[in-house]
PDB file with SEQRES, HELIX, SHEET and CRYST1 records, atoms N, CA, C and O in Angstrom:
SEQRES   1 A   54  UNK UNK UNK UNK UNK UNK UNK UNK UNK UNK UNK UNK UNK          
SEQRES   2 A   54  UNK UNK UNK UNK UNK UNK UNK UNK UNK UNK UNK UNK UNK          
SEQRES   3 A   54  UNK UNK UNK UNK UNK UNK UNK UNK UNK UNK UNK UNK UNK          
SEQRES   4 A   54  UNK UNK UNK UNK UNK UNK UNK UNK UNK UNK UNK UNK UNK          
SEQRES   5 A   54  UNK UNK                                                      
SHEET    1 AA1 4 UNK A  20  UNK A  27  0                                        
SHEET    2 AA1 4 UNK A   7  UNK A  14 -1                                        
SHEET    3 AA1 4 UNK A  46  UNK A  53 -1                                        
SHEET    4 AA1 4 UNK A  36  UNK A  41 -1                                        
CRYST1    1.000    1.000    1.000  90.00  90.00  90.00 P 1           1          
ATOM      1  N   UNK A   1       0.850  -1.215  -0.034  1.00  0.00           N  
ATOM      2  CA  UNK A   1      -0.005  -0.035  -0.011  1.00  0.00           C  
ATOM      3  C   UNK A   1       0.830   1.244  -0.044  1.00  0.00           C  
ATOM      4  O   UNK A   1       1.887   1.236   0.588  1.00  0.00           O  
ATOM      5  N   UNK A   2       0.491   2.276  -0.672  1.00  0.00           N  
ATOM      6  CA  UNK A   2       1.159   3.588  -0.692  1.00  0.00           C  
ATOM      7  C   UNK A   2       0.927   4.310   0.710  1.00  0.00           C  
ATOM      8  O   UNK A   2       0.112   3.906   1.539  1.00  0.00           O  
ATOM      9  N   UNK A   3       1.663   5.316   0.857  1.00  0.00           N  
ATOM     10  CA  UNK A   3       1.525   6.084   2.133  1.00  0.00           C  
ATOM     11  C   UNK A   3       0.194   6.553   2.414  1.00  0.00           C  
ATOM     12  O   UNK A   3      -0.223   6.482   3.571  1.00  0.00           O  
ATOM     13  N   UNK A   4      -0.531   7.029   1.480  1.00  0.00           N  
ATOM     14  CA  UNK A   4      -1.700   7.886   1.786  1.00  0.00           C  
ATOM     15  C   UNK A   4      -3.080   6.899   1.566  1.00  0.00           C  
ATOM     16  O   UNK A   4      -4.197   7.408   1.663  1.00  0.00           O  
ATOM     17  N   UNK A   5      -2.948   5.770   1.329  1.00  0.00           N  
ATOM     18  CA  UNK A   5      -4.049   4.905   1.086  1.00  0.00           C  
ATOM     19  C   UNK A   5      -4.671   4.360   2.369  1.00  0.00           C  
ATOM     20  O   UNK A   5      -5.826   3.933   2.378  1.00  0.00           O  
ATOM     21  N   UNK A   6      -3.892   4.378   3.452  1.00  0.00           N  
ATOM     22  CA  UNK A   6      -4.411   3.879   4.750  1.00  0.00           C  
ATOM     23  C   UNK A   6      -5.297   4.978   5.505  1.00  0.00           C  
ATOM     24  O   UNK A   6      -6.183   4.688   6.309  1.00  0.00           O  
ATOM     25  N   UNK A   7      -4.952   6.233   5.149  1.00  0.00           N  
ATOM     26  CA  UNK A   7      -5.575   7.262   5.955  1.00  0.00           C  
ATOM     27  C   UNK A   7      -6.549   7.969   4.999  1.00  0.00           C  
ATOM     28  O   UNK A   7      -6.269   8.263   3.837  1.00  0.00           O  
ATOM     29  N   UNK A   8      -7.675   8.203   5.583  1.00  0.00           N  
ATOM     30  CA  UNK A   8      -8.843   8.794   4.770  1.00  0.00           C  
ATOM     31  C   UNK A   8      -9.343  10.072   5.348  1.00  0.00           C  
ATOM     32  O   UNK A   8      -9.190  10.223   6.560  1.00  0.00           O  
ATOM     33  N   UNK A   9      -9.903  10.989   4.678  1.00  0.00           N  
ATOM     34  CA  UNK A   9     -10.426  12.288   5.218  1.00  0.00           C  
ATOM     35  C   UNK A   9     -11.820  12.075   5.722  1.00  0.00           C  
ATOM     36  O   UNK A   9     -12.583  11.420   5.012  1.00  0.00           O  
ATOM     37  N   UNK A  10     -12.216  12.527   6.801  1.00  0.00           N  
ATOM     38  CA  UNK A  10     -13.526  12.272   7.343  1.00  0.00           C  
ATOM     39  C   UNK A  10     -14.018  13.606   7.765  1.00  0.00           C  
ATOM     40  O   UNK A  10     -13.236  14.496   8.096  1.00  0.00           O  
ATOM     41  N   UNK A  11     -15.393  13.763   7.756  1.00  0.00           N  
ATOM     42  CA  UNK A  11     -16.001  15.108   8.048  1.00  0.00           C  
ATOM     43  C   UNK A  11     -16.717  14.840   9.382  1.00  0.00           C  
ATOM     44  O   UNK A  11     -17.399  13.822   9.503  1.00  0.00           O  
ATOM     45  N   UNK A  12     -16.580  15.740  10.405  1.00  0.00           N  
ATOM     46  CA  UNK A  12     -17.146  15.544  11.802  1.00  0.00           C  
ATOM     47  C   UNK A  12     -18.465  16.633  11.766  1.00  0.00           C  
ATOM     48  O   UNK A  12     -18.403  17.783  11.332  1.00  0.00           O  
ATOM     49  N   UNK A  13     -19.542  16.039  12.277  1.00  0.00           N  
ATOM     50  CA  UNK A  13     -20.671  16.816  12.355  1.00  0.00           C  
ATOM     51  C   UNK A  13     -21.054  16.942  13.838  1.00  0.00           C  
ATOM     52  O   UNK A  13     -21.032  15.984  14.611  1.00  0.00           O  
ATOM     53  N   UNK A  14     -21.406  18.195  14.183  1.00  0.00           N  
ATOM     54  CA  UNK A  14     -21.936  18.492  15.622  1.00  0.00           C  
ATOM     55  C   UNK A  14     -23.236  17.691  15.766  1.00  0.00           C  
ATOM     56  O   UNK A  14     -24.041  17.584  14.840  1.00  0.00           O  
ATOM     57  N   UNK A  15     -23.406  17.113  17.019  1.00  0.00           N  
ATOM     58  CA  UNK A  15     -24.683  16.359  17.280  1.00  0.00           C  
ATOM     59  C   UNK A  15     -25.762  17.256  17.707  1.00  0.00           C  
ATOM     60  O   UNK A  15     -26.928  16.870  17.619  1.00  0.00           O  
ATOM     61  N   UNK A  16     -25.450  18.527  18.204  1.00  0.00           N  
ATOM     62  CA  UNK A  16     -26.574  19.490  18.603  1.00  0.00           C  
ATOM     63  C   UNK A  16     -26.969  20.218  17.512  1.00  0.00           C  
ATOM     64  O   UNK A  16     -28.152  20.194  17.173  1.00  0.00           O  
ATOM     65  N   UNK A  17     -26.098  20.906  16.870  1.00  0.00           N  
ATOM     66  CA  UNK A  17     -26.624  21.854  15.643  1.00  0.00           C  
ATOM     67  C   UNK A  17     -26.567  21.325  14.339  1.00  0.00           C  
ATOM     68  O   UNK A  17     -27.020  21.958  13.386  1.00  0.00           O  
ATOM     69  N   UNK A  18     -26.020  20.157  14.213  1.00  0.00           N  
ATOM     70  CA  UNK A  18     -26.078  19.492  12.873  1.00  0.00           C  
ATOM     71  C   UNK A  18     -25.135  20.095  11.876  1.00  0.00           C  
ATOM     72  O   UNK A  18     -25.274  19.760  10.700  1.00  0.00           O  
ATOM     73  N   UNK A  19     -24.213  20.924  12.194  1.00  0.00           N  
ATOM     74  CA  UNK A  19     -23.337  21.499  11.249  1.00  0.00           C  
ATOM     75  C   UNK A  19     -22.056  20.792  11.174  1.00  0.00           C  
ATOM     76  O   UNK A  19     -21.587  20.277  12.189  1.00  0.00           O  
ATOM     77  N   UNK A  20     -21.428  20.727   9.986  1.00  0.00           N  
ATOM     78  CA  UNK A  20     -20.187  19.988   9.732  1.00  0.00           C  
ATOM     79  C   UNK A  20     -19.054  20.963   9.941  1.00  0.00           C  
ATOM     80  O   UNK A  20     -18.708  21.730   9.043  1.00  0.00           O  
ATOM     81  N   UNK A  21     -18.490  20.936  11.098  1.00  0.00           N  
ATOM     82  CA  UNK A  21     -17.419  21.829  11.545  1.00  0.00           C  
ATOM     83  C   UNK A  21     -16.069  21.455  11.359  1.00  0.00           C  
ATOM     84  O   UNK A  21     -15.221  22.346  11.304  1.00  0.00           O  
ATOM     85  N   UNK A  22     -15.731  20.214  11.249  1.00  0.00           N  
ATOM     86  CA  UNK A  22     -14.283  19.792  11.195  1.00  0.00           C  
ATOM     87  C   UNK A  22     -13.980  18.742  10.062  1.00  0.00           C  
ATOM     88  O   UNK A  22     -14.841  17.921   9.744  1.00  0.00           O  
ATOM     89  N   UNK A  23     -12.808  18.778   9.490  1.00  0.00           N  
ATOM     90  CA  UNK A  23     -12.377  17.659   8.594  1.00  0.00           C  
ATOM     91  C   UNK A  23     -11.122  17.205   9.223  1.00  0.00           C  
ATOM     92  O   UNK A  23     -10.281  18.014   9.614  1.00  0.00           O  
ATOM     93  N   UNK A  24     -10.974  15.913   9.329  1.00  0.00           N  
ATOM     94  CA  UNK A  24      -9.770  15.232   9.962  1.00  0.00           C  
ATOM     95  C   UNK A  24      -9.419  14.045   9.175  1.00  0.00           C  
ATOM     96  O   UNK A  24     -10.119  13.747   8.207  1.00  0.00           O  
ATOM     97  N   UNK A  25      -8.439  13.369   9.489  1.00  0.00           N  
ATOM     98  CA  UNK A  25      -8.083  12.053   8.909  1.00  0.00           C  
ATOM     99  C   UNK A  25      -8.130  10.988   9.924  1.00  0.00           C  
ATOM    100  O   UNK A  25      -7.891  11.231  11.107  1.00  0.00           O  
ATOM    101  N   UNK A  26      -8.431   9.822   9.496  1.00  0.00           N  
ATOM    102  CA  UNK A  26      -8.398   8.654  10.324  1.00  0.00           C  
ATOM    103  C   UNK A  26      -7.775   7.343   9.512  1.00  0.00           C  
ATOM    104  O   UNK A  26      -7.878   7.224   8.291  1.00  0.00           O  
ATOM    105  N   UNK A  27      -7.177   6.474  10.289  1.00  0.00           N  
ATOM    106  CA  UNK A  27      -6.663   5.315   9.686  1.00  0.00           C  
ATOM    107  C   UNK A  27      -7.782   4.252   9.562  1.00  0.00           C  
ATOM    108  O   UNK A  27      -8.272   3.724  10.560  1.00  0.00           O  
ATOM    109  N   UNK A  28      -8.192   3.939   8.216  1.00  0.00           N  
ATOM    110  CA  UNK A  28      -9.307   3.026   8.058  1.00  0.00           C  
ATOM    111  C   UNK A  28      -8.931   1.588   8.220  1.00  0.00           C  
ATOM    112  O   UNK A  28      -9.785   0.705   8.146  1.00  0.00           O  
ATOM    113  N   UNK A  29      -7.582   1.322   8.455  1.00  0.00           N  
ATOM    114  CA  UNK A  29      -7.346  -0.089   8.713  1.00  0.00           C  
ATOM    115  C   UNK A  29      -7.544  -0.378  10.248  1.00  0.00           C  
ATOM    116  O   UNK A  29      -8.109  -1.398  10.645  1.00  0.00           O  
ATOM    117  N   UNK A  30      -7.023   0.621  11.106  1.00  0.00           N  
ATOM    118  CA  UNK A  30      -7.159   0.454  12.509  1.00  0.00           C  
ATOM    119  C   UNK A  30      -8.599   0.759  13.044  1.00  0.00           C  
ATOM    120  O   UNK A  30      -9.095   0.062  13.929  1.00  0.00           O  
ATOM    121  N   UNK A  31      -9.213   1.749  12.518  1.00  0.00           N  
ATOM    122  CA  UNK A  31     -10.494   2.382  12.941  1.00  0.00           C  
ATOM    123  C   UNK A  31     -11.531   2.123  11.918  1.00  0.00           C  
ATOM    124  O   UNK A  31     -11.719   2.974  11.048  1.00  0.00           O  
ATOM    125  N   UNK A  32     -12.240   1.002  11.938  1.00  0.00           N  
ATOM    126  CA  UNK A  32     -13.351   0.759  11.015  1.00  0.00           C  
ATOM    127  C   UNK A  32     -14.569   1.388  11.375  1.00  0.00           C  
ATOM    128  O   UNK A  32     -15.275   1.768  10.441  1.00  0.00           O  
ATOM    129  N   UNK A  33     -14.985   1.590  12.602  1.00  0.00           N  
ATOM    130  CA  UNK A  33     -16.215   2.214  13.026  1.00  0.00           C  
ATOM    131  C   UNK A  33     -16.057   3.794  12.773  1.00  0.00           C  
ATOM    132  O   UNK A  33     -14.973   4.294  12.470  1.00  0.00           O  
ATOM    133  N   UNK A  34     -17.151   4.472  12.915  1.00  0.00           N  
ATOM    134  CA  UNK A  34     -17.310   5.851  12.910  1.00  0.00           C  
ATOM    135  C   UNK A  34     -16.757   6.505  14.116  1.00  0.00           C  
ATOM    136  O   UNK A  34     -17.072   6.069  15.224  1.00  0.00           O  
ATOM    137  N   UNK A  35     -15.962   7.512  13.994  1.00  0.00           N  
ATOM    138  CA  UNK A  35     -15.311   7.968  15.246  1.00  0.00           C  
ATOM    139  C   UNK A  35     -16.359   9.056  15.768  1.00  0.00           C  
ATOM    140  O   UNK A  35     -17.104   9.688  15.019  1.00  0.00           O  
ATOM    141  N   UNK A  36     -16.312   9.190  17.216  1.00  0.00           N  
ATOM    142  CA  UNK A  36     -17.025  10.307  17.758  1.00  0.00           C  
ATOM    143  C   UNK A  36     -15.915  11.009  18.764  1.00  0.00           C  
ATOM    144  O   UNK A  36     -15.249  10.397  19.599  1.00  0.00           O  
ATOM    145  N   UNK A  37     -15.872  12.196  18.543  1.00  0.00           N  
ATOM    146  CA  UNK A  37     -14.873  12.994  19.370  1.00  0.00           C  
ATOM    147  C   UNK A  37     -15.625  14.305  20.058  1.00  0.00           C  
ATOM    148  O   UNK A  37     -16.456  14.958  19.426  1.00  0.00           O  
ATOM    149  N   UNK A  38     -15.302  14.567  21.209  1.00  0.00           N  
ATOM    150  CA  UNK A  38     -15.779  15.753  21.881  1.00  0.00           C  
ATOM    151  C   UNK A  38     -14.887  17.016  21.468  1.00  0.00           C  
ATOM    152  O   UNK A  38     -13.744  17.199  21.887  1.00  0.00           O  
ATOM    153  N   UNK A  39     -15.578  17.872  20.574  1.00  0.00           N  
ATOM    154  CA  UNK A  39     -14.828  19.008  20.127  1.00  0.00           C  
ATOM    155  C   UNK A  39     -15.685  20.339  20.492  1.00  0.00           C  
ATOM    156  O   UNK A  39     -16.791  20.292  21.031  1.00  0.00           O  
ATOM    157  N   UNK A  40     -15.059  21.451  20.145  1.00  0.00           N  
ATOM    158  CA  UNK A  40     -15.645  22.684  20.371  1.00  0.00           C  
ATOM    159  C   UNK A  40     -16.547  23.205  19.088  1.00  0.00           C  
ATOM    160  O   UNK A  40     -16.081  23.295  17.952  1.00  0.00           O  
ATOM    161  N   UNK A  41     -17.731  23.493  19.393  1.00  0.00           N  
ATOM    162  CA  UNK A  41     -18.671  24.027  18.264  1.00  0.00           C  
ATOM    163  C   UNK A  41     -18.735  25.442  18.483  1.00  0.00           C  
ATOM    164  O   UNK A  41     -19.175  25.902  19.537  1.00  0.00           O  
ATOM    165  N   UNK A  42     -18.271  26.235  17.433  1.00  0.00           N  
ATOM    166  CA  UNK A  42     -18.329  27.677  17.599  1.00  0.00           C  
ATOM    167  C   UNK A  42     -19.668  28.389  17.395  1.00  0.00           C  
ATOM    168  O   UNK A  42     -19.766  29.598  17.607  1.00  0.00           O  
ATOM    169  N   UNK A  43     -20.738  27.614  16.967  1.00  0.00           N  
ATOM    170  CA  UNK A  43     -21.978  28.140  16.977  1.00  0.00           C  
ATOM    171  C   UNK A  43     -22.805  27.933  18.241  1.00  0.00           C  
ATOM    172  O   UNK A  43     -23.692  28.704  18.607  1.00  0.00           O  
ATOM    173  N   UNK A  44     -22.453  26.876  18.842  1.00  0.00           N  
ATOM    174  CA  UNK A  44     -23.098  26.570  20.204  1.00  0.00           C  
ATOM    175  C   UNK A  44     -22.313  27.125  21.266  1.00  0.00           C  
ATOM    176  O   UNK A  44     -22.830  27.335  22.363  1.00  0.00           O  
ATOM    177  N   UNK A  45     -20.994  27.405  21.012  1.00  0.00           N  
ATOM    178  CA  UNK A  45     -20.016  27.894  21.987  1.00  0.00           C  
ATOM    179  C   UNK A  45     -19.855  27.088  23.246  1.00  0.00           C  
ATOM    180  O   UNK A  45     -19.760  27.602  24.360  1.00  0.00           O  
ATOM    181  N   UNK A  46     -19.827  25.708  22.991  1.00  0.00           N  
ATOM    182  CA  UNK A  46     -19.610  24.798  24.041  1.00  0.00           C  
ATOM    183  C   UNK A  46     -18.926  23.568  23.375  1.00  0.00           C  
ATOM    184  O   UNK A  46     -18.919  23.420  22.153  1.00  0.00           O  
ATOM    185  N   UNK A  47     -18.420  22.796  24.143  1.00  0.00           N  
ATOM    186  CA  UNK A  47     -17.770  21.375  23.655  1.00  0.00           C  
ATOM    187  C   UNK A  47     -18.925  20.416  23.587  1.00  0.00           C  
ATOM    188  O   UNK A  47     -19.624  20.084  24.544  1.00  0.00           O  
ATOM    189  N   UNK A  48     -19.047  19.997  22.305  1.00  0.00           N  
ATOM    190  CA  UNK A  48     -20.213  18.913  21.938  1.00  0.00           C  
ATOM    191  C   UNK A  48     -19.567  17.726  21.362  1.00  0.00           C  
ATOM    192  O   UNK A  48     -18.373  17.690  21.065  1.00  0.00           O  
ATOM    193  N   UNK A  49     -20.469  16.671  21.200  1.00  0.00           N  
ATOM    194  CA  UNK A  49     -19.914  15.434  20.655  1.00  0.00           C  
ATOM    195  C   UNK A  49     -19.940  15.707  19.162  1.00  0.00           C  
ATOM    196  O   UNK A  49     -20.916  16.285  18.683  1.00  0.00           O  
ATOM    197  N   UNK A  50     -18.935  15.328  18.406  1.00  0.00           N  
ATOM    198  CA  UNK A  50     -18.962  15.292  16.892  1.00  0.00           C  
ATOM    199  C   UNK A  50     -18.763  13.942  16.447  1.00  0.00           C  
ATOM    200  O   UNK A  50     -17.892  13.204  16.908  1.00  0.00           O  
ATOM    201  N   UNK A  51     -19.665  13.592  15.452  1.00  0.00           N  
ATOM    202  CA  UNK A  51     -19.689  12.351  14.945  1.00  0.00           C  
ATOM    203  C   UNK A  51     -19.309  12.284  13.368  1.00  0.00           C  
ATOM    204  O   UNK A  51     -19.738  13.138  12.591  1.00  0.00           O  
ATOM    205  N   UNK A  52     -18.568  11.334  12.992  1.00  0.00           N  
ATOM    206  CA  UNK A  52     -18.149  11.138  11.690  1.00  0.00           C  
ATOM    207  C   UNK A  52     -19.340  11.118  10.702  1.00  0.00           C  
ATOM    208  O   UNK A  52     -20.379  10.530  11.004  1.00  0.00           O  
ATOM    209  N   UNK A  53     -19.200  11.714   9.607  1.00  0.00           N  
ATOM    210  CA  UNK A  53     -20.453  11.581   8.537  1.00  0.00           C  
ATOM    211  C   UNK A  53     -19.609  10.961   7.308  1.00  0.00           C  
ATOM    212  O   UNK A  53     -18.382  10.917   7.224  1.00  0.00           O  
ATOM    213  N   UNK A  54     -20.583  10.481   6.351  1.00  0.00           N  
ATOM    214  CA  UNK A  54     -20.112   9.886   5.176  1.00  0.00           C  
ATOM    215  C   UNK A  54     -20.108  10.833   3.968  1.00  0.00           C  
ATOM    216  O   UNK A  54     -19.717  10.434   2.871  1.00  0.00           O  
TER     217      UNK A  54                                                      
END                                                                             
């Protein structure tokens, strides 16, 4: 496999306001499930759960 084939770009969506706030990368070999990260939402002005979207 080439260097960039293992990592894919994913978009994170805020669970309260439903806006897509962040773009990050994840290793699709090690992390098959959708990721959930607690991150800052600038529209809600608090830390909320952000879930991976497709």
